[in-house]
C-alpha positions as CSV (number, residue, x, y, z in Angstrom):
1,M,-20.4,8.5,-2.9
2,D,-17.3,6.4,-3.5
3,W,-14.9,9.3,-2.7
4,M,-16.8,10.0,0.5
5,I,-16.1,6.4,1.7
6,M,-12.5,6.7,0.7
7,L,-12.2,10.1,2.4
8,A,-13.8,8.8,5.6
9,Q,-11.4,6.0,5.8
10,L,-8.4,8.3,5.3
11,L,-9.5,10.7,7.9
12,L,-10.3,8.0,10.5
13,S,-6.9,6.4,9.9
14,L,-4.9,9.6,10.0
15,S,-6.8,10.9,13.1
16,F,-6.1,7.7,14.9
17,L,-2.4,7.6,14.0
18,V,-1.9,11.3,14.8
19,A,-3.7,10.9,18.1
20,V,-1.5,8.0,19.2
21,H,1.7,9.7,17.9
22,E,1.0,13.0,19.8
23,M,-0.1,11.0,22.8
24,G,3.4,9.5,22.9
25,H,4.9,13.0,23.2
26,L,2.3,14.1,25.7
27,L,2.7,11.1,28.1
28,A,6.5,11.3,28.0
29,A,6.5,15.1,28.6
30,K,4.1,14.8,31.6
31,Y,6.1,11.9,33.0
32,F,9.2,14.1,33.2
33,G,7.2,17.0,34.7
34,M,7.0,19.2,31.6
35,R,3.9,21.4,31.2
36,V,1.8,20.5,28.1
37,E,-0.2,23.5,27.1
38,Q,-2.2,22.0,24.2
39,F,-2.9,18.6,22.5
40,S,-4.5,18.9,19.1
41,I,-5.6,16.5,16.4
42,G,-5.5,18.5,13.2
43,F,-4.1,21.9,12.5
44,P,-6.0,25.3,13.3
45,P,-8.5,26.7,13.1
46,K,-9.9,24.9,16.2
47,I,-13.3,23.3,16.0
48,W,-13.8,22.0,19.5
49,S,-11.8,21.7,22.7
50,F,-11.9,21.2,26.4
51,Q,-9.5,21.9,29.3
52,K,-8.2,19.3,31.7
53,G,-5.7,20.5,34.2
54,E,-3.0,22.5,32.5
55,T,-3.7,21.0,29.0
56,E,-6.2,22.1,26.4
57,Y,-7.3,19.1,24.2
58,A,-8.6,20.2,20.8
59,I,-9.8,18.9,17.5
60,S,-8.9,21.3,14.6
61,A,-10.1,21.8,11.1
62,I,-7.2,20.6,8.9
63,P,-7.0,16.8,9.5
64,L,-3.5,16.3,8.0
65,G,-1.5,16.1,11.3
66,G,-1.5,17.3,14.8
67,Y,0.7,18.7,17.5
68,V,1.5,18.9,21.2
69,K,2.5,22.3,22.6
70,I,5.1,21.8,25.3
71,S,6.2,24.8,27.4
72,G,9.7,26.1,26.6
73,M,10.1,24.2,23.3
74,I,10.8,25.7,19.9
75,D,8.2,24.1,17.7
76,E,5.8,24.9,14.9
77,S,4.3,27.7,16.9
78,L,7.7,29.6,16.8
79,D,6.7,31.2,20.2
80,T,9.9,33.3,20.4
81,E,8.5,35.7,23.1
82,T,8.3,32.9,25.6
83,M,11.8,31.8,24.7
84,K,13.2,35.2,25.6
85,Q,12.0,34.8,29.3
86,E,14.0,33.0,32.0
87,P,13.6,29.2,31.8
88,Q,11.1,27.7,34.2
89,P,11.5,24.3,36.0
90,W,8.5,22.9,34.1
91,E,9.7,23.9,30.7
92,F,11.1,21.5,28.0
93,R,14.3,23.5,27.7
94,S,15.0,23.2,31.5
95,K,15.1,19.4,31.5
96,P,18.2,17.2,30.9
97,A,18.9,16.5,27.3
98,W,18.2,12.7,27.7
99,Q,14.7,13.5,29.0
100,R,14.1,15.8,26.1
101,L,15.3,13.1,23.7
102,I,12.9,10.6,25.1
103,V,10.0,13.1,24.7
104,M,10.9,13.7,21.1
105,L,11.2,9.9,20.4
106,G,7.9,9.3,22.2
107,G,5.6,9.7,19.2
108,I,7.9,7.6,16.9
109,I,8.1,4.8,19.5
110,V,4.3,4.7,19.9
111,N,3.8,4.6,16.1
112,L,6.2,1.7,15.9
113,V,4.5,-0.2,18.7
114,V,1.0,0.5,17.2
115,G,2.2,-0.7,13.8
116,V,3.5,-3.9,15.2
117,L,0.3,-4.5,17.3
118,I,-1.9,-3.9,14.2
119,F,0.1,-6.5,12.2
120,I,-0.1,-9.0,15.1
121,S,-3.9,-8.4,15.4
122,L,-4.4,-8.9,11.7
123,T,-2.4,-12.1,11.7
124,F,-4.4,-13.4,14.6
125,A,-7.9,-12.3,13.3
126,F,-7.6,-13.1,9.6
127,G,-4.7,-15.5,9.1
128,D,-3.5,-16.0,5.6
129,I,-4.7,-17.4,2.3
130,Y,-2.0,-18.6,-0.1
131,M,-2.0,-20.3,-3.5
132,L,0.5,-23.0,-4.2
133,K,2.8,-22.2,-7.1
134,D,3.0,-25.9,-8.2
135,V,-0.8,-26.2,-8.6
136,V,-1.0,-23.0,-10.6
137,N,1.8,-24.2,-12.9
138,K,0.2,-27.6,-13.3
139,N,-3.0,-25.9,-14.4
140,G,-1.3,-23.9,-17.2
141,G,0.7,-21.2,-15.5
142,F,-0.1,-17.6,-15.9
143,D,-2.2,-15.3,-18.1
144,V,0.2,-12.4,-18.6
145,G,-1.1,-8.8,-19.0
146,E,0.6,-5.9,-20.7
147,V,2.7,-5.0,-17.6
148,G,4.1,-8.6,-17.5
149,E,4.7,-8.6,-21.2
150,G,6.6,-5.4,-20.8
151,I,9.4,-7.2,-18.9
152,G,9.4,-10.3,-21.1
153,L,6.9,-12.6,-19.6
154,R,4.4,-14.5,-21.9
155,T,1.0,-16.1,-21.3
156,G,1.6,-19.8,-20.4
157,D,4.8,-19.1,-18.6
158,K,5.3,-21.1,-15.4
159,I,7.3,-19.2,-12.8
160,V,9.5,-21.8,-11.1
161,K,12.1,-19.7,-9.2
162,I,12.6,-16.2,-7.9
163,N,16.2,-14.9,-7.9
164,G,17.4,-18.4,-8.4
165,K,15.6,-19.8,-5.4
166,D,12.5,-22.1,-5.3
167,F,9.4,-20.7,-3.6
168,L,6.1,-22.2,-2.4
169,Y,3.4,-19.6,-2.9
170,T,2.4,-17.4,-5.8
171,E,2.1,-14.4,-3.5
172,D,5.9,-14.4,-3.3
173,I,6.0,-13.3,-7.0
174,T,4.7,-9.8,-6.2
175,K,6.0,-9.3,-2.7
176,P,7.7,-5.8,-2.3
177,Q,10.9,-7.6,-1.3
178,T,10.9,-9.4,-4.6
179,L,10.1,-6.3,-6.7
180,L,12.7,-4.3,-4.8
181,S,15.4,-6.9,-4.9
182,T,18.7,-5.9,-6.5
183,D,19.4,-7.6,-9.9
184,G,16.2,-9.6,-9.3
185,Y,14.8,-12.1,-11.9
186,Y,12.2,-14.7,-12.4
187,T,13.0,-18.1,-13.8
188,V,10.2,-19.4,-16.0
189,E,9.5,-22.7,-17.7
190,R,8.5,-21.9,-21.4
191,D,8.0,-24.6,-24.0
192,G,10.0,-27.0,-22.0
193,K,13.0,-24.7,-21.5
194,L,14.1,-22.5,-18.5
195,V,14.3,-18.7,-19.2
196,D,15.4,-16.0,-16.9
197,I,13.4,-12.8,-16.9
198,P,15.1,-9.8,-15.3
199,I,13.0,-7.6,-12.9
200,P,13.7,-3.9,-13.7
201,G,15.0,-1.9,-10.8
202,N,12.1,0.5,-11.0
203,F,9.5,-2.2,-11.6
204,I,7.7,-1.6,-8.3
205,E,6.6,1.8,-9.6
206,K,4.2,0.0,-11.9
207,F,2.4,-1.3,-8.8
208,N,1.6,2.2,-7.5
209,K,-1.3,2.0,-10.0
210,K,-3.9,-0.5,-9.0
211,E,-4.9,-1.2,-12.6
212,N,-1.2,-2.0,-13.5
213,A,-0.9,-4.5,-10.6
214,M,-4.1,-6.2,-11.9
215,N,-2.6,-6.2,-15.4
216,F,0.6,-8.1,-14.5
217,L,-0.2,-11.8,-13.9
218,R,-3.4,-13.7,-13.5
219,Y,-4.0,-17.4,-13.0
220,R,-4.9,-19.1,-16.3
221,V,-8.5,-20.0,-16.2
222,P,-10.1,-22.9,-18.2
223,P,-12.8,-21.7,-20.7
224,V,-15.7,-22.7,-18.4
225,V,-18.8,-20.6,-18.2
226,G,-19.3,-19.2,-14.7
227,E,-22.0,-16.6,-15.2
228,V,-24.0,-15.5,-18.2
229,T,-24.6,-11.8,-19.0
230,K,-28.2,-10.8,-19.7
231,E,-29.1,-9.8,-23.3
232,S,-26.0,-11.3,-24.7
233,I,-25.0,-13.9,-27.3
234,A,-24.4,-16.3,-24.4
235,E,-28.0,-15.8,-23.1
236,K,-29.4,-16.0,-26.6
237,T,-27.7,-19.3,-27.4
238,G,-28.6,-20.8,-24.0
239,L,-25.1,-21.1,-22.5
240,K,-25.1,-22.4,-18.9
241,P,-22.7,-22.3,-16.0
242,G,-20.3,-25.3,-16.5
243,D,-20.3,-25.2,-20.3
244,V,-16.8,-25.6,-21.6
245,F,-15.6,-23.8,-24.7
246,T,-13.6,-26.1,-27.0
247,E,-13.3,-23.9,-30.2
248,V,-13.8,-20.3,-31.2
249,N,-13.7,-19.3,-34.9
250,G,-12.3,-22.6,-35.8
251,T,-9.4,-22.4,-33.3
252,P,-9.2,-25.0,-30.5
253,V,-9.0,-23.4,-27.0
254,A,-8.0,-24.7,-23.7
255,Y,-8.0,-21.5,-21.6
256,F,-10.2,-18.5,-21.1
257,D,-7.4,-16.1,-22.2
258,Q,-7.4,-17.8,-25.6
259,V,-11.2,-17.3,-26.0
260,Y,-10.8,-13.6,-24.9
261,K,-8.0,-12.9,-27.4
262,I,-9.9,-14.4,-30.4
263,V,-13.1,-12.5,-29.4
264,Q,-11.2,-9.2,-29.1
265,A,-9.6,-9.8,-32.5
266,S,-13.1,-10.3,-34.0
267,K,-14.3,-7.1,-32.4
268,K,-11.2,-5.2,-33.7
269,N,-11.8,-6.5,-37.2
270,N,-15.5,-5.6,-37.0
271,A,-16.4,-9.3,-37.8
272,D,-20.0,-9.9,-39.0
273,S,-20.3,-13.2,-37.1
274,I,-18.6,-15.4,-34.5
275,S,-18.6,-19.2,-34.2
276,F,-17.8,-21.3,-31.2
277,K,-18.2,-24.9,-29.9
278,I,-18.8,-26.0,-26.4
279,S,-19.0,-29.2,-24.4
280,R,-21.9,-29.7,-22.1
281,A,-22.0,-32.9,-20.0
282,G,-20.1,-34.7,-22.7
283,T,-22.3,-33.4,-25.6
284,A,-20.7,-31.2,-28.3
285,L,-22.7,-28.1,-29.3
286,A,-21.8,-25.6,-32.1
287,F,-23.1,-22.1,-32.7
288,K,-22.6,-19.3,-35.2
289,E,-24.1,-15.9,-34.3
290,A,-24.1,-12.3,-35.6
291,F,-21.3,-10.3,-33.9
292,K,-21.2,-6.9,-35.6
293,G,-21.3,-4.2,-33.0
294,K,-21.0,-6.6,-30.0
295,E,-18.5,-6.3,-27.2
296,G,-18.2,-10.0,-26.6
297,I,-20.0,-13.3,-26.2
298,G,-21.3,-12.3,-22.8
299,F,-20.1,-14.6,-20.0
300,R,-17.7,-14.6,-17.0
301,A,-15.2,-17.4,-16.6
302,M,-15.1,-19.7,-13.7
303,E,-13.4,-18.2,-10.6
304,P,-9.8,-19.4,-9.9
305,K,-10.9,-20.3,-6.3
306,D,-13.3,-22.9,-7.9
307,Y,-10.9,-24.7,-10.2
308,L,-7.7,-24.2,-8.1
309,A,-9.2,-25.2,-4.8
310,E,-6.6,-27.9,-4.2
311,G,-3.9,-25.2,-4.3
312,R,-5.7,-22.8,-1.9
313,V,-4.1,-22.9,1.5
314,A,-5.8,-21.2,4.4
315,M,-3.7,-20.6,7.5
316,K,-5.0,-19.7,10.9
317,Y,-2.8,-18.8,13.8
318,G,-3.1,-18.9,17.6
319,F,-2.4,-15.8,19.6
320,A,1.0,-17.0,20.7
321,E,1.9,-17.8,17.0
322,S,0.6,-14.4,15.8
323,I,3.0,-12.4,18.0
324,P,6.3,-13.3,16.4
325,L,4.8,-13.7,12.9
326,G,3.0,-10.3,13.0
327,A,6.1,-8.6,14.5
328,T,8.3,-10.1,11.7
329,R,5.9,-8.9,9.1
330,A,5.9,-5.4,10.6
331,V,9.7,-5.3,10.5
332,E,9.8,-6.6,6.9
333,T,7.2,-3.9,5.9
334,L,9.4,-1.2,7.5
335,K,12.5,-2.5,5.8
336,T,10.7,-2.4,2.5
337,Q,9.7,1.2,3.0
338,V,13.2,2.2,4.0
339,T,14.6,0.4,0.9
340,A,12.1,2.1,-1.4
341,F,12.9,5.5,0.2
342,G,16.6,4.9,-0.4
343,R,15.9,4.1,-4.0
344,V,14.0,7.4,-4.4
345,I,16.9,9.3,-2.8
346,S,19.4,7.6,-5.0
347,G,17.4,8.3,-8.2
348,K,16.7,4.7,-9.0
349,L,13.0,5.2,-8.4
350,S,11.0,8.3,-9.6
351,P,9.6,10.5,-6.9
352,K,6.7,11.3,-9.1
353,E,5.8,7.6,-9.5
354,S,6.8,6.5,-6.0
355,L,5.4,9.2,-3.7
356,S,1.7,9.4,-2.8
357,G,0.0,12.0,-0.7
358,P,-3.5,12.1,0.9
359,I,-5.3,11.6,-2.5
360,G,-3.2,8.6,-3.4
361,I,-3.6,7.0,0.0
362,M,-7.3,7.7,0.0
363,R,-7.7,5.8,-3.3
364,A,-5.7,2.9,-1.8
365,Y,-8.4,2.5,0.9
366,G,-10.9,1.8,-1.9
367,A,-14.6,2.6,-2.3
368,E,-15.8,-0.2,-0.1
369,W,-15.3,-0.3,3.6
370,D,-13.2,-3.3,4.2
371,W,-11.9,-3.5,7.8
372,Q,-9.1,-5.9,7.0
373,R,-7.8,-3.6,4.2
374,F,-8.4,-0.5,6.4
375,W,-6.3,-1.8,9.3
376,S,-3.6,-3.3,6.9
377,L,-3.1,0.2,5.4
378,T,-3.2,1.9,8.8
379,G,-0.6,-0.5,10.1
380,V,1.7,0.3,7.1
381,L,1.0,4.1,7.6
382,S,1.9,3.9,11.3
383,L,5.3,2.4,10.4
384,V,5.9,4.8,7.6
385,L,5.0,7.8,9.9
386,A,7.5,6.5,12.5
387,F,10.3,6.3,9.9
388,M,9.5,9.6,8.2
389,N,9.3,11.4,11.5
390,L,12.8,10.1,12.4
391,L,14.4,11.7,9.4
392,P,16.9,14.4,10.5
393,I,14.8,17.3,9.1
394,P,14.2,20.3,11.3
395,A,10.5,20.7,12.1
396,L,10.2,16.9,12.3
397,D,10.8,14.8,15.4
398,G,14.0,13.6,13.8
399,G,15.3,17.1,13.6
400,H,14.9,17.6,17.3
401,V,16.5,14.1,17.9
402,M,19.5,15.2,15.7
403,F,20.1,18.3,17.7
404,L,19.6,16.6,21.0
405,T,22.0,13.8,20.1
406,Y,24.6,16.5,19.2
407,E,24.0,18.2,22.6
408,I,24.4,14.9,24.5
409,V,27.6,14.0,22.6
410,S,29.3,17.4,22.5
411,R,27.8,18.6,25.8
412,R,27.0,21.9,24.0
413,K,23.5,23.0,23.4
414,P,22.7,24.8,20.1
415,S,21.5,28.3,20.7
416,D,17.8,29.1,20.7
417,K,18.3,31.4,17.7
418,F,19.9,28.6,15.7
419,L,17.1,26.2,16.6
420,E,14.5,28.8,15.7
421,N,16.1,29.4,12.2
422,A,16.5,25.6,11.7
423,Q,12.8,25.2,12.5
424,K,11.9,27.8,9.9
425,V,14.0,26.2,7.2
426,G,12.5,22.8,8.0
427,M,9.0,24.1,7.9
428,V,9.6,25.7,4.4
429,F,11.1,22.5,3.2
430,L,8.1,20.4,4.4
431,L,5.6,22.9,3.0
432,A,7.3,22.7,-0.4
433,L,7.3,18.9,-0.2
434,M,3.6,18.9,0.7
435,V,2.8,21.1,-2.3
436,F,4.8,18.8,-4.6
437,I,3.1,15.7,-3.2
438,F,-0.4,17.2,-3.5
439,A,0.3,18.4,-7.0
440,N,1.7,15.0,-7.9
441,D,-1.4,13.3,-6.6
442,I,-3.7,15.6,-8.6
443,V,-1.6,15.0,-11.8
444,K,-1.9,11.2,-11.2
445,L,-5.6,11.5,-10.6
446,V,-6.2,13.5,-13.8
447,T,-3.8,11.3,-15.9
448,N,-5.5,8.0,-14.7
449,A,-9.1,9.4,-14.9
């Protein structure tokens, strides 16, 4: 059932983005008097269609793209027979180069606009929730997972600066701009001293895996019982929400991560028993229970939002405020994607780790239908599609833009035969890239299963 929810979100998002992209081409073409023969969401075989005027509107079976068939244009259909005939006034090839250029940019422009509008709408509808860095540091800093330990961070570290600059919110620590910064580093306070921790150039690859992102940094939590698991040691001993652990196996504890590590050590050593002390409304209670074969004591810690309430900042924005703020976020997101792409091309980031296809994107949507997450990812995808389509690769819009720009500057039009062959080369390249991305997705899925 989970995969069906993820797939449904992916298909809805892609169908929406493809529809608006191709609509950009269609509207520009019709505005300049070009004949549009077909508008399709998805690739053949065709499932359903209707005719309106000169254009057939269709929904096709392969939901990984779409196309607009404009008369007199060398495109994915490679309709060479039509191109052998005399150009007609309503055909793409008969129009001035500047008009053809606008038609090819139409889909890219619409994707950019849609992406910006989504970010503005999300900013207005949901606002922001931030956590103050100083409050987190005051309450013990961070519980560091294996991913954080891998770059030199330690549990109890208090991150005070990023790239030598002070910051306000903990969300800045894992911003893509931070993880992609050149020669980036965290400055942490550790045992009363300041220590610089370099951020590896390929560190952002770790965050392509959701479990790694969750195993980087967590807020340190006091050892307060939040919820008791049924049929556990905690239930047997009568632990209650609000009880505070003070000692486990004779070791004083002040944070939940300390309790967790001691319990895990007992489990690893196959200990016969476990002892712990708690404080309940000022009263000290001590327990010693059989532990052999147990997974843990059986309780969830208090949620960070409960004990860090003073550091939780909820921001709401008016519509006028949301416009520049949302637009700025869209631009920053696009810049981050371009920077990451440049790192992949230069070899600083691994294509295998950094590139995700439909399966990877589907998993990013998650098994629960969350509209905020859905539109956030759709906004990012819209901007990514705009950028990717602008790449100067034949068979993409950017390939057409490249040749049309050459025509405008040189005043010489490439031959139809050259454009046809370029289109074939581009299609082969894109098919090979799609095979690689699909295979990479499957390998990641199997590896992480």
